[in-house]
MDAnalysis code that builds the backbone (N, CA, C; Angstrom):
import MDAnalysis as mda
import numpy as np

u = mda.Universe.empty(669, n_residues=223, atom_resindex=np.repeat(np.arange(223), 3), trajectory=True)
u.add_TopologyAttr("name", ["N", "CA", "C"] * 223)
u.add_TopologyAttr("resid", np.arange(1, 224))
u.add_TopologyAttr("resname", ["MET", "ASP", "VAL", "ALA", "VAL", "LEU", "TYR", "SER", "GLY", "GLY", "LYS", "ASP", "SER", "ASN", "TYR", "ALA", "LEU", "TYR", "TRP", "ALA", "ILE", "LYS", "GLU", "LYS", "GLY", "LEU", "ASN", "VAL", "LYS", "TYR", "LEU", "VAL", "ASN", "VAL", "GLU", "SER", "GLU", "ASN", "LYS", "GLU", "SER", "TYR", "MET", "PHE", "HIS", "ILE", "PRO", "ASN", "VAL", "HIS", "LEU", "THR", "GLU", "LEU", "SER", "SER", "LYS", "ALA", "VAL", "GLY", "ILE", "PRO", "LEU", "ILE", "LYS", "ILE", "TYR", "THR", "LYS", "GLY", "GLU", "LYS", "GLU", "LYS", "GLU", "VAL", "ASN", "ASP", "LEU", "LYS", "GLU", "GLY", "LEU", "LYS", "GLU", "LEU", "ASP", "ILE", "ASP", "GLY", "VAL", "VAL", "THR", "GLY", "ALA", "ILE", "ALA", "SER", "LYS", "TYR", "GLN", "LYS", "ASP", "ARG", "ILE", "ASP", "LYS", "ILE", "CYS", "LYS", "GLU", "LEU", "ASN", "ILE", "LYS", "SER", "PHE", "SER", "PRO", "LEU", "TRP", "ASN", "LYS", "ASN", "PRO", "GLU", "TRP", "ILE", "LEU", "ARG", "THR", "VAL", "SER", "GLU", "LEU", "PHE", "GLU", "VAL", "ILE", "ILE", "VAL", "GLY", "VAL", "TYR", "ALA", "TYR", "GLY", "LEU", "GLY", "LYS", "GLU", "TRP", "LEU", "GLY", "LYS", "ARG", "ILE", "ASP", "LYS", "SER", "ASN", "ILE", "ASP", "LYS", "ILE", "LEU", "LYS", "ILE", "CYS", "GLU", "LYS", "TYR", "GLY", "ILE", "HIS", "LYS", "ALA", "PHE", "GLU", "GLY", "GLY", "GLU", "ALA", "GLU", "THR", "PHE", "VAL", "LEU", "ASP", "SER", "PRO", "VAL", "PHE", "LYS", "LYS", "ARG", "ILE", "LYS", "ILE", "GLU", "GLU", "ALA", "GLU", "ILE", "VAL", "TRP", "HIS", "ASP", "THR", "TRP", "GLY", "VAL", "TYR", "ASN", "ILE", "LYS", "ARG", "ALA", "LYS", "LEU", "VAL", "GLU", "LYS"])
u.atoms.positions = np.array([
    [-101.198, 50.806, 85.155],
    [-100.478, 51.659, 85.774],
    [-98.779, 51.688, 84.999],
    [-98.893, 52.815, 84.917],
    [-97.442, 52.937, 84.435],
    [-96.259, 53.451, 85.006],
    [-94.815, 52.355, 84.889],
    [-94.177, 52.250, 85.523],
    [-92.805, 52.232, 85.203],
    [-91.490, 52.559, 86.039],
    [-90.395, 52.820, 85.266],
    [-89.401, 51.385, 86.140],
    [-89.242, 50.542, 85.501],
    [-88.101, 49.927, 86.215],
    [-86.501, 50.357, 86.241],
    [-85.762, 50.597, 87.276],
    [-84.707, 50.779, 87.524],
    [-83.552, 49.366, 87.395],
    [-83.085, 49.594, 86.205],
    [-82.357, 48.528, 85.288],
    [-80.776, 48.466, 85.029],
    [-80.241, 47.517, 85.309],
    [-79.166, 47.563, 85.400],
    [-78.223, 46.389, 84.467],
    [-79.235, 45.812, 83.796],
    [-78.905, 44.084, 83.099],
    [-78.404, 43.022, 83.368],
    [-78.566, 43.103, 84.882],
    [-78.315, 42.289, 86.000],
    [-79.526, 41.473, 86.387],
    [-79.387, 40.186, 86.684],
    [-80.449, 39.011, 87.538],
    [-81.537, 39.912, 88.104],
    [-81.167, 40.618, 88.960],
    [-82.112, 41.232, 89.796],
    [-83.156, 42.059, 89.161],
    [-82.544, 43.081, 88.470],
    [-83.439, 44.304, 87.860],
    [-84.242, 43.423, 86.275],
    [-83.727, 42.441, 86.138],
    [-84.265, 41.672, 84.945],
    [-85.673, 41.095, 85.735],
    [-85.282, 40.605, 87.020],
    [-86.646, 39.841, 87.370],
    [-87.572, 40.806, 87.926],
    [-87.360, 42.279, 88.320],
    [-88.188, 43.420, 88.736],
    [-88.833, 43.402, 87.196],
    [-88.240, 43.311, 86.261],
    [-88.591, 43.688, 84.744],
    [-89.745, 42.504, 84.451],
    [-89.447, 41.667, 84.638],
    [-90.157, 40.498, 84.592],
    [-91.216, 40.075, 85.172],
    [-91.379, 40.652, 86.535],
    [-92.358, 40.792, 87.547],
    [-93.462, 41.742, 87.088],
    [-92.925, 42.692, 86.452],
    [-93.651, 43.985, 86.364],
    [-94.895, 43.497, 85.203],
    [-94.130, 43.214, 84.170],
    [-94.939, 42.591, 82.780],
    [-95.676, 41.510, 82.890],
    [-94.812, 40.321, 83.409],
    [-95.577, 39.113, 83.342],
    [-96.335, 39.055, 84.260],
    [-95.871, 38.848, 85.689],
    [-96.872, 38.850, 86.821],
    [-97.954, 39.829, 87.072],
    [-97.627, 41.130, 87.048],
    [-98.526, 42.164, 87.470],
    [-99.265, 42.953, 86.316],
    [-98.853, 42.861, 85.244],
    [-99.575, 43.334, 83.949],
    [-99.522, 44.907, 83.919],
    [-98.329, 45.221, 84.423],
    [-97.752, 47.037, 84.255],
    [-97.127, 47.399, 83.232],
    [-97.489, 48.587, 82.817],
    [-96.760, 49.273, 81.476],
    [-95.802, 49.771, 81.880],
    [-94.683, 49.073, 81.323],
    [-93.215, 49.210, 81.753],
    [-92.797, 50.459, 80.380],
    [-93.277, 51.452, 81.091],
    [-92.633, 52.753, 79.849],
    [-91.049, 53.063, 79.670],
    [-90.396, 52.489, 80.999],
    [-88.862, 53.092, 80.470],
    [-88.512, 52.000, 81.599],
    [-86.916, 51.583, 80.786],
    [-86.074, 51.186, 81.563],
    [-84.945, 52.518, 82.153],
    [-84.519, 52.401, 83.551],
    [-83.612, 53.544, 83.797],
    [-82.756, 53.190, 84.412],
    [-81.347, 53.307, 83.839],
    [-79.681, 52.942, 84.389],
    [-79.165, 54.624, 84.519],
    [-79.126, 54.087, 86.088],
    [-77.707, 54.846, 86.705],
    [-76.397, 54.668, 86.209],
    [-75.798, 55.463, 85.581],
    [-74.475, 55.530, 85.336],
    [-73.357, 56.196, 86.301],
    [-72.721, 55.751, 86.959],
    [-71.975, 55.945, 88.236],
    [-70.421, 56.281, 87.266],
    [-70.013, 57.298, 88.328],
    [-68.494, 57.462, 87.746],
    [-67.470, 56.610, 89.001],
    [-68.322, 56.704, 90.097],
    [-67.476, 55.984, 91.198],
    [-67.816, 54.455, 90.980],
    [-66.764, 53.982, 90.956],
    [-66.532, 52.386, 90.840],
    [-67.213, 51.609, 91.904],
    [-67.109, 52.202, 93.182],
    [-67.423, 51.523, 94.509],
    [-69.322, 52.195, 94.964],
    [-69.939, 52.672, 93.804],
    [-71.150, 52.869, 94.268],
    [-71.869, 52.423, 95.744],
    [-72.435, 52.977, 96.530],
    [-73.103, 52.630, 97.453],
    [-74.565, 52.074, 96.504],
    [-74.851, 52.596, 95.518],
    [-76.124, 52.581, 94.952],
    [-76.265, 51.528, 93.691],
    [-75.755, 51.550, 93.032],
    [-75.482, 51.403, 91.517],
    [-74.660, 50.038, 91.263],
    [-75.167, 49.586, 90.042],
    [-74.323, 48.407, 89.434],
    [-73.336, 49.093, 88.635],
    [-72.362, 48.130, 88.434],
    [-71.029, 48.764, 87.685],
    [-70.940, 48.267, 86.437],
    [-70.481, 46.452, 86.465],
    [-70.113, 46.107, 85.234],
    [-70.992, 46.135, 84.184],
    [-70.371, 46.481, 83.093],
    [-71.010, 46.193, 81.661],
    [-72.543, 47.137, 81.626],
    [-72.382, 48.236, 82.451],
    [-73.872, 48.992, 82.252],
    [-74.043, 49.611, 80.958],
    [-72.928, 49.795, 80.284],
    [-73.076, 50.269, 78.558],
    [-74.089, 49.380, 77.906],
    [-74.027, 48.073, 78.287],
    [-75.139, 46.900, 77.515],
    [-76.424, 47.221, 77.699],
    [-77.038, 48.166, 78.873],
    [-78.410, 48.735, 79.018],
    [-78.963, 49.182, 77.631],
    [-78.211, 49.299, 77.145],
    [-78.948, 50.283, 75.796],
    [-79.460, 49.048, 74.983],
    [-78.479, 47.743, 74.732],
    [-78.968, 46.721, 73.946],
    [-79.864, 46.063, 74.682],
    [-80.016, 45.921, 75.916],
    [-80.900, 45.181, 76.425],
    [-82.324, 45.967, 76.048],
    [-82.389, 47.158, 76.208],
    [-83.200, 48.352, 75.872],
    [-84.002, 47.634, 74.473],
    [-82.920, 47.854, 73.813],
    [-83.431, 47.349, 72.434],
    [-84.194, 45.589, 72.161],
    [-83.590, 44.882, 73.209],
    [-83.925, 43.362, 73.293],
    [-85.360, 43.479, 73.683],
    [-85.880, 44.048, 74.476],
    [-87.095, 44.164, 75.415],
    [-88.022, 45.146, 74.461],
    [-87.681, 46.153, 73.484],
    [-88.134, 46.981, 73.167],
    [-89.226, 48.211, 74.084],
    [-88.015, 48.494, 74.897],
    [-88.644, 49.354, 76.168],
    [-87.709, 50.598, 75.917],
    [-87.801, 51.772, 75.908],
    [-86.741, 52.734, 75.896],
    [-86.040, 53.197, 77.066],
    [-84.938, 53.251, 77.058],
    [-83.748, 53.315, 78.265],
    [-83.417, 54.900, 78.547],
    [-83.933, 55.058, 79.771],
    [-83.517, 56.629, 80.437],
    [-81.969, 56.316, 81.094],
    [-81.243, 56.885, 80.576],
    [-79.915, 57.131, 81.245],
    [-79.797, 58.430, 82.684],
    [-79.442, 58.053, 83.686],
    [-79.037, 58.823, 84.394],
    [-77.380, 59.030, 84.788],
    [-76.868, 60.274, 84.938],
    [-75.238, 60.047, 84.879],
    [-75.259, 60.724, 86.540],
    [-73.908, 60.000, 87.040],
    [-74.109, 60.552, 88.539],
    [-72.566, 60.410, 88.901],
    [-72.244, 61.370, 90.024],
    [-70.521, 60.975, 90.043],
    [-70.344, 59.871, 90.934],
    [-71.316, 59.474, 91.443],
    [-71.447, 58.901, 92.751],
    [-71.001, 58.566, 93.911],
    [-70.919, 60.165, 94.181],
    [-71.018, 60.634, 95.720],
    [-71.928, 60.430, 96.681],
    [-71.982, 59.593, 97.920],
    [-72.773, 59.226, 98.634],
    [-73.939, 60.115, 98.994],
    [-75.213, 59.915, 98.852],
    [-76.236, 60.652, 99.112],
    [-76.706, 61.578, 97.748],
    [-75.691, 62.190, 97.342],
    [-75.792, 62.965, 96.295],
    [-76.449, 62.051, 94.950],
    [-76.107, 60.787, 94.999],
    [-76.177, 60.084, 93.594],
    [-77.409, 59.895, 93.851],
    [-78.200, 59.747, 95.019],
    [-79.848, 59.242, 95.429],
    [-80.500, 60.644, 94.846],
    [-79.971, 61.826, 95.370],
    [-80.579, 63.314, 94.683],
    [-80.602, 63.128, 92.942],
    [-79.308, 62.599, 92.179],
    [-79.303, 62.518, 90.914],
    [-80.428, 61.579, 90.466],
    [-80.757, 60.666, 91.046],
    [-81.870, 59.557, 90.739],
    [-83.250, 60.295, 90.560],
    [-83.493, 60.847, 91.867],
    [-84.503, 61.564, 92.197],
    [-85.022, 62.506, 91.136],
    [-83.923, 63.428, 90.605],
    [-84.343, 64.421, 89.793],
    [-84.321, 63.647, 88.349],
    [-83.707, 62.564, 87.930],
    [-84.069, 61.908, 86.577],
    [-85.327, 61.559, 86.867],
    [-85.943, 60.818, 87.717],
    [-87.150, 60.086, 87.712],
    [-88.467, 60.981, 87.770],
    [-88.327, 62.592, 88.248],
    [-89.083, 63.688, 88.650],
    [-89.483, 63.981, 86.749],
    [-88.503, 63.907, 86.143],
    [-88.860, 64.092, 84.712],
    [-89.887, 63.320, 84.020],
    [-90.109, 61.992, 84.657],
    [-91.107, 60.912, 83.625],
    [-92.341, 60.856, 84.465],
    [-93.414, 60.450, 83.116],
    [-94.662, 60.194, 83.513],
    [-95.023, 59.014, 83.887],
    [-94.717, 58.863, 84.972],
    [-95.286, 57.315, 85.703],
    [-95.963, 57.467, 86.879],
    [-96.540, 56.290, 87.412],
    [-96.917, 56.076, 88.650],
    [-96.175, 55.403, 89.447],
    [-95.146, 54.881, 89.101],
    [-94.381, 53.839, 90.195],
    [-92.975, 53.677, 89.687],
    [-92.454, 52.769, 90.371],
    [-90.839, 52.460, 90.107],
    [-90.783, 50.836, 90.503],
    [-90.091, 50.300, 89.886],
    [-89.900, 48.838, 90.287],
    [-88.337, 48.414, 90.554],
    [-88.034, 48.084, 91.555],
    [-86.613, 47.902, 91.567],
    [-86.244, 46.490, 92.099],
    [-85.034, 45.918, 91.848],
    [-84.516, 44.569, 92.199],
    [-84.076, 44.468, 93.607],
    [-84.541, 45.225, 94.494],
    [-83.664, 45.148, 96.038],
    [-84.241, 43.949, 96.690],
    [-83.151, 43.448, 97.045],
    [-83.783, 41.751, 97.696],
    [-83.191, 41.999, 99.554],
    [-82.242, 42.779, 99.997],
    [-82.046, 42.949, 101.322],
    [-81.203, 44.431, 101.962],
    [-81.146, 44.825, 100.586],
    [-80.464, 46.188, 101.237],
    [-81.057, 47.370, 101.688],
    [-81.451, 47.191, 103.108],
    [-82.226, 48.545, 103.422],
    [-81.913, 49.802, 103.308],
    [-80.360, 50.141, 102.609],
    [-79.867, 51.423, 102.310],
    [-80.351, 51.470, 101.131],
    [-80.375, 50.654, 100.328],
    [-80.973, 51.280, 99.114],
    [-82.339, 51.316, 98.985],
    [-83.112, 50.393, 99.787],
    [-84.416, 50.719, 99.412],
    [-84.952, 51.533, 100.095],
    [-84.525, 51.967, 101.311],
    [-85.148, 52.986, 101.977],
    [-84.859, 54.498, 101.201],
    [-83.919, 54.355, 100.851],
    [-83.451, 55.939, 99.857],
    [-84.690, 55.905, 98.587],
    [-84.445, 54.554, 97.783],
    [-85.653, 54.338, 96.755],
    [-87.372, 54.758, 97.059],
    [-87.571, 54.314, 98.645],
    [-89.271, 54.707, 99.135],
    [-89.145, 56.010, 99.221],
    [-88.393, 56.392, 99.779],
    [-88.228, 57.914, 100.317],
    [-88.280, 58.741, 99.110],
    [-87.792, 58.336, 97.555],
    [-87.766, 59.096, 96.595],
    [-89.067, 59.300, 96.101],
    [-89.545, 58.016, 96.074],
    [-91.072, 57.823, 95.393],
    [-92.215, 58.256, 96.349],
    [-91.837, 58.137, 97.586],
    [-92.652, 58.922, 98.531],
    [-92.794, 60.439, 98.162],
    [-91.507, 61.028, 98.193],
    [-91.233, 62.727, 97.959],
    [-92.143, 62.776, 96.518],
    [-91.753, 61.607, 95.599],
    [-92.698, 62.113, 94.015],
    [-94.020, 61.760, 93.803],
    [-94.649, 61.054, 95.288],
    [-95.699, 60.686, 95.160],
    [-96.164, 59.889, 94.210],
    [-95.050, 58.648, 93.814],
    [-95.485, 57.444, 92.857],
    [-95.133, 56.747, 93.765],
    [-95.565, 55.068, 93.442],
    [-95.449, 54.131, 94.319],
    [-94.009, 52.813, 94.079],
    [-93.652, 52.376, 95.051],
    [-92.317, 51.790, 94.846],
    [-92.871, 50.174, 95.126],
    [-92.084, 49.586, 94.328],
    [-92.413, 48.056, 94.148],
    [-91.020, 47.058, 94.272],
    [-90.950, 46.298, 95.206],
    [-89.746, 45.639, 95.428],
    [-89.883, 43.970, 95.638],
    [-90.248, 43.513, 94.279],
    [-90.835, 42.299, 94.272],
    [-90.098, 41.281, 95.080],
    [-88.541, 40.926, 94.992],
    [-87.738, 40.492, 95.661],
    [-87.086, 41.065, 97.092],
    [-88.128, 41.855, 97.398],
    [-87.608, 42.208, 99.089],
    [-87.603, 40.973, 99.828],
    [-86.687, 40.930, 100.613],
    [-86.712, 39.782, 101.847],
    [-86.897, 38.322, 101.178],
    [-86.836, 38.195, 100.037],
    [-87.289, 36.565, 99.299],
    [-85.957, 35.750, 99.935],
    [-86.333, 34.572, 99.750],
    [-85.396, 33.396, 100.040],
    [-84.259, 33.630, 98.865],
    [-82.859, 34.041, 99.657],
    [-81.907, 33.802, 98.609],
    [-81.636, 32.950, 97.635],
    [-81.495, 31.509, 97.979],
    [-81.712, 30.331, 97.118],
    [-82.811, 30.222, 96.227],
    [-83.582, 30.662, 96.476],
    [-84.785, 30.461, 95.683],
    [-84.963, 31.833, 94.561],
    [-84.236, 33.154, 95.174],
    [-83.959, 34.073, 93.819],
    [-82.844, 33.503, 92.606],
    [-81.903, 32.975, 93.578],
    [-80.883, 32.374, 92.421],
    [-81.363, 31.070, 91.426],
    [-82.066, 30.341, 92.316],
    [-82.641, 29.309, 91.263],
    [-83.629, 30.034, 90.586],
    [-84.572, 30.745, 90.707],
    [-85.563, 30.994, 90.009],
    [-85.253, 32.289, 88.651],
    [-84.216, 32.626, 88.990],
    [-83.588, 33.846, 87.899],
    [-82.557, 32.730, 86.662],
    [-81.989, 31.879, 87.705],
    [-80.903, 30.803, 86.712],
    [-82.143, 30.144, 85.600],
    [-83.264, 29.720, 86.021],
    [-84.337, 29.049, 85.478],
    [-85.027, 29.752, 84.454],
    [-85.430, 31.235, 84.768],
    [-86.091, 32.017, 83.871],
    [-85.086, 32.776, 82.618],
    [-83.838, 32.932, 82.974],
    [-82.985, 34.170, 82.513],
    [-81.917, 33.150, 81.631],
    [-81.010, 33.444, 80.823],
    [-79.771, 32.930, 80.359],
    [-78.924, 33.970, 80.920],
    [-78.322, 33.899, 82.207],
    [-77.661, 34.883, 82.837],
    [-76.121, 34.169, 83.430],
    [-75.347, 35.398, 83.122],
    [-73.916, 34.893, 83.220],
    [-73.173, 35.996, 84.315],
    [-71.966, 35.379, 84.947],
    [-71.719, 35.849, 86.015],
    [-70.304, 36.769, 85.236],
    [-70.530, 38.271, 85.563],
    [-69.484, 39.058, 85.096],
    [-68.742, 40.064, 86.246],
    [-68.926, 39.445, 87.324],
    [-67.953, 40.195, 88.243],
    [-68.071, 39.213, 89.731],
    [-66.491, 38.928, 89.732],
    [-66.182, 38.403, 91.406],
    [-66.011, 39.102, 92.107],
    [-66.185, 39.054, 93.318],
    [-65.474, 40.161, 94.760],
    [-65.146, 39.192, 96.005],
    [-65.610, 37.969, 96.001],
    [-65.401, 37.518, 97.099],
    [-64.585, 36.152, 97.272],
    [-64.093, 35.930, 98.291],
    [-62.989, 34.528, 98.196],
    [-64.038, 33.130, 98.086],
    [-63.498, 32.770, 97.521],
    [-64.520, 31.328, 97.167],
    [-65.001, 30.992, 95.650],
    [-65.392, 32.511, 94.956],
    [-65.674, 33.012, 93.897],
    [-64.236, 33.311, 92.890],
    [-63.536, 32.500, 92.263],
    [-62.466, 32.928, 91.291],
    [-62.744, 33.264, 89.872],
    [-61.755, 33.324, 89.425],
    [-61.617, 33.574, 88.030],
    [-62.224, 32.546, 87.041],
    [-62.188, 31.619, 87.637],
    [-62.935, 30.275, 86.517],
    [-64.453, 30.654, 86.406],
    [-65.334, 31.345, 87.253],
    [-66.314, 31.843, 87.154],
    [-67.007, 32.906, 86.279],
    [-65.802, 33.606, 85.788],
    [-66.106, 34.885, 85.043],
    [-66.677, 34.276, 83.822],
    [-67.671, 35.096, 83.488],
    [-68.216, 34.685, 82.088],
    [-69.508, 33.476, 81.967],
    [-69.242, 32.251, 82.746],
    [-70.420, 31.307, 83.200],
    [-71.528, 31.594, 83.158],
    [-72.335, 30.664, 82.690],
    [-73.953, 30.770, 82.908],
    [-74.231, 30.041, 84.406],
    [-75.299, 30.408, 85.013],
    [-75.407, 29.992, 86.227],
    [-76.747, 29.007, 85.654],
    [-76.386, 27.893, 85.941],
    [-77.848, 27.153, 85.126],
    [-77.625, 25.669, 86.290],
    [-78.429, 24.952, 85.721],
    [-78.740, 23.538, 86.225],
    [-77.455, 22.836, 86.306],
    [-76.679, 22.986, 85.899],
    [-75.258, 22.129, 85.721],
    [-74.418, 22.422, 86.670],
    [-74.328, 24.013, 87.231],
    [-73.819, 24.518, 88.235],
    [-74.013, 24.962, 89.595],
    [-75.580, 25.210, 89.584],
    [-75.957, 26.411, 90.630],
    [-75.549, 25.507, 92.063],
    [-75.908, 24.103, 92.071],
    [-75.421, 23.519, 93.600],
    [-74.264, 24.110, 93.757],
    [-73.624, 23.621, 92.822],
    [-71.633, 24.053, 93.184],
    [-71.732, 25.667, 93.585],
    [-72.565, 26.104, 92.938],
    [-72.461, 27.833, 93.418],
    [-72.849, 27.840, 94.559],
    [-74.064, 27.260, 95.071],
    [-74.986, 27.409, 96.579],
    [-73.892, 26.830, 97.294],
    [-73.206, 25.600, 97.055],
    [-72.302, 25.096, 98.327],
    [-70.993, 25.753, 98.664],
    [-70.531, 26.598, 97.560],
    [-69.314, 27.768, 97.614],
    [-69.959, 28.806, 98.508],
    [-71.132, 29.320, 98.530],
    [-71.825, 30.506, 99.301],
    [-71.828, 29.797, 100.444],
    [-72.394, 28.808, 100.667],
    [-72.220, 28.487, 102.101],
    [-70.942, 27.985, 102.792],
    [-69.990, 27.757, 102.199],
    [-68.552, 27.419, 102.654],
    [-68.133, 28.736, 102.919],
    [-68.230, 29.767, 102.323],
    [-67.463, 30.648, 102.257],
    [-68.248, 32.283, 102.966],
    [-69.673, 31.872, 103.343],
    [-70.217, 32.648, 103.846],
    [-70.635, 33.994, 102.711],
    [-70.847, 33.612, 101.942],
    [-71.392, 34.474, 100.785],
    [-73.179, 34.384, 100.546],
    [-73.696, 35.672, 100.306],
    [-75.232, 35.864, 100.167],
    [-75.443, 34.864, 99.255],
    [-76.542, 33.967, 99.113],
    [-76.921, 33.030, 98.021],
    [-77.295, 33.563, 96.963],
    [-77.863, 35.075, 96.980],
    [-77.954, 35.979, 95.460],
    [-77.284, 37.223, 95.618],
    [-76.210, 37.003, 96.055],
    [-74.991, 38.102, 95.727],
    [-75.306, 39.425, 96.387],
    [-76.389, 39.464, 97.003],
    [-76.665, 41.120, 97.654],
    [-75.544, 41.748, 97.963],
    [-74.626, 40.945, 98.796],
    [-73.590, 41.774, 99.548],
    [-72.595, 42.344, 98.363],
    [-72.738, 42.021, 96.820],
    [-71.884, 42.569, 95.800],
    [-70.795, 41.713, 95.705],
    [-71.075, 40.403, 96.187],
    [-69.589, 39.029, 95.736],
    [-69.634, 38.651, 94.448],
    [-70.926, 39.064, 93.931],
    [-70.506, 38.914, 92.323],
    [-71.793, 39.616, 91.519],
    [-71.476, 39.718, 90.356],
    [-72.396, 40.594, 89.343],
    [-72.867, 39.803, 88.036],
    [-74.350, 40.223, 87.542],
    [-73.990, 39.075, 86.565],
    [-74.973, 40.310, 85.456],
    [-75.079, 39.300, 84.316],
    [-75.702, 40.211, 83.357],
    [-76.676, 38.804, 82.866],
    [-77.940, 39.398, 81.978],
    [-78.618, 38.497, 81.513],
    [-78.745, 38.878, 80.046],
    [-78.357, 37.767, 79.396],
    [-78.515, 37.774, 77.686],
    [-79.989, 37.463, 77.059],
    [-80.708, 37.129, 77.869],
    [-82.185, 36.310, 77.380],
    [-82.977, 36.164, 78.403],
    [-84.093, 36.506, 78.235],
    [-85.553, 36.585, 79.380],
    [-86.699, 36.646, 78.404],
    [-87.509, 35.975, 79.469],
    [-88.905, 35.502, 78.385],
    [-89.559, 36.653, 77.990],
    [-89.152, 38.177, 78.356],
    [-89.596, 39.215, 77.946],
    [-88.851, 39.891, 77.049],
    [-87.704, 39.246, 76.478],
    [-87.052, 39.890, 75.487],
    [-87.430, 39.531, 74.097],
    [-87.602, 40.207, 73.247],
    [-88.022, 39.976, 71.949],
    [-86.856, 39.213, 70.925],
    [-85.672, 39.964, 71.458],
    [-84.677, 39.138, 70.677],
    [-83.456, 38.908, 71.892],
    [-82.255, 37.946, 71.780],
    [-81.394, 37.778, 72.909],
    [-80.217, 38.221, 72.173],
    [-79.305, 38.332, 73.567],
    [-77.982, 39.428, 73.234],
    [-76.829, 38.079, 72.862],
    [-76.111, 38.372, 72.066],
    [-75.030, 37.471, 71.607],
    [-73.619, 37.968, 72.080],
    [-72.766, 37.557, 73.004],
    [-71.545, 38.125, 72.979],
    [-70.818, 37.796, 71.510],
    [-70.092, 38.835, 71.071],
    [-68.928, 38.829, 70.272],
    [-67.574, 38.736, 70.580],
    [-66.988, 39.506, 71.736],
    [-66.066, 39.563, 72.148],
    [-65.969, 40.081, 73.511],
    [-65.113, 39.442, 74.246],
    [-65.372, 39.736, 75.982],
    [-63.847, 39.422, 76.698],
    [-63.556, 39.834, 77.513],
    [-61.985, 40.091, 78.113],
    [-62.242, 39.553, 79.604],
    [-61.369, 38.822, 80.452],
    [-61.290, 38.784, 81.376],
    [-60.464, 39.550, 82.212],
    [-60.946, 40.596, 82.909],
    [-59.741, 41.412, 83.709],
    [-59.829, 40.762, 85.267],
    [-58.635, 40.222, 85.425],
    [-58.193, 39.711, 87.210],
    [-57.060, 40.513, 87.935],
    [-57.466, 40.906, 88.752],
    [-56.969, 41.661, 89.843],
    [-56.258, 41.015, 91.210],
    [-55.853, 39.937, 91.021],
    [-55.567, 39.150, 92.211],
    [-56.522, 38.374, 93.029],
    [-57.322, 39.168, 93.310],
    [-58.469, 38.299, 94.122],
    [-59.926, 38.543, 93.534],
    [-59.860, 39.513, 92.757],
    [-61.242, 39.770, 92.053],
    [-61.345, 40.357, 90.763],
    [-61.863, 40.170, 90.204],
    [-62.274, 40.244, 88.927],
    [-63.423, 40.715, 88.032],
    [-63.328, 40.960, 86.529],
    [-64.284, 41.343, 85.399],
    [-64.507, 40.534, 84.357],
    [-65.537, 40.332, 84.070],
    [-65.809, 40.186, 82.643],
    [-66.181, 41.012, 81.911],
    [-65.487, 41.655, 80.944],
    [-65.719, 42.554, 80.219],
    [-66.212, 42.445, 78.870],
    [-67.540, 42.680, 78.698],
    [-68.125, 42.515, 77.197],
    [-67.802, 43.508, 76.360],
    [-67.067, 43.494, 75.475],
    [-66.359, 44.535, 74.615],
    [-67.449, 44.833, 73.126],
    [-68.076, 43.514, 72.588],
    [-68.669, 43.620, 71.737],
    [-70.100, 42.624, 71.832],
    [-71.136, 43.298, 71.411],
    [-71.988, 41.962, 71.847],
    [-73.326, 42.391, 70.772],
    [-74.282, 41.909, 70.221],
    [-75.389, 42.171, 69.288],
    [-76.878, 41.437, 69.797],
    [-77.464, 42.055, 68.929],
    [-78.902, 41.347, 69.097],
    [-79.207, 40.217, 67.973],
    [-79.806, 39.240, 68.289],
    [-80.019, 37.699, 67.316],
    [-81.548, 37.404, 67.758],
    [-81.878, 36.647, 66.689],
    [-83.229, 36.077, 66.464],
    [-82.908, 34.910, 67.861],
    [-84.459, 34.617, 68.274],
    [-84.344, 33.490, 69.441],
    [-84.763, 32.223, 69.014],
])
């Protein structure tokens, strides 16, 4: 089965990609990234989406870019129009608990007569965070919730700090897989990457209560 993976470069879409290739043996023909002008898009991941081109080269799968102004509901139609052009049998997403997102993607797939796969849907959030931290080299590139401060930007999520992160989530009522947008991530290496991504230059941009880790330069290196 030929599929496209909706891909942002973050932990959830990388798990969707890993699941499609390693667990289901699907032929991932395309990574599809939606770049929104709206920094508060209802549907799509924003931080460091420019690096999805590098991720595409790392895994060796073509990247399809879809551009949208990010207007509510119109951005969904922009995604549909982009997917309509692809010769695929299904779409794989990293949706976890957002009914808003999943319902709209399922509707698009139904209208295009293709299958919709969401391997992380309704999975235990702690299991998700632990699993992706073990599978991938994943860093935090955005924090937007009280309890997650500037010190977490650019940090890898791994066995040295995952228990601390989970305790912070419990204390402050943060979704343990960041499904509410409390934090954003970016994956530097994965079992399905042929090369890993190395950050050469980055900056922390802090806005009083929230911030982003802006990756300015990165390159592919041998694993």
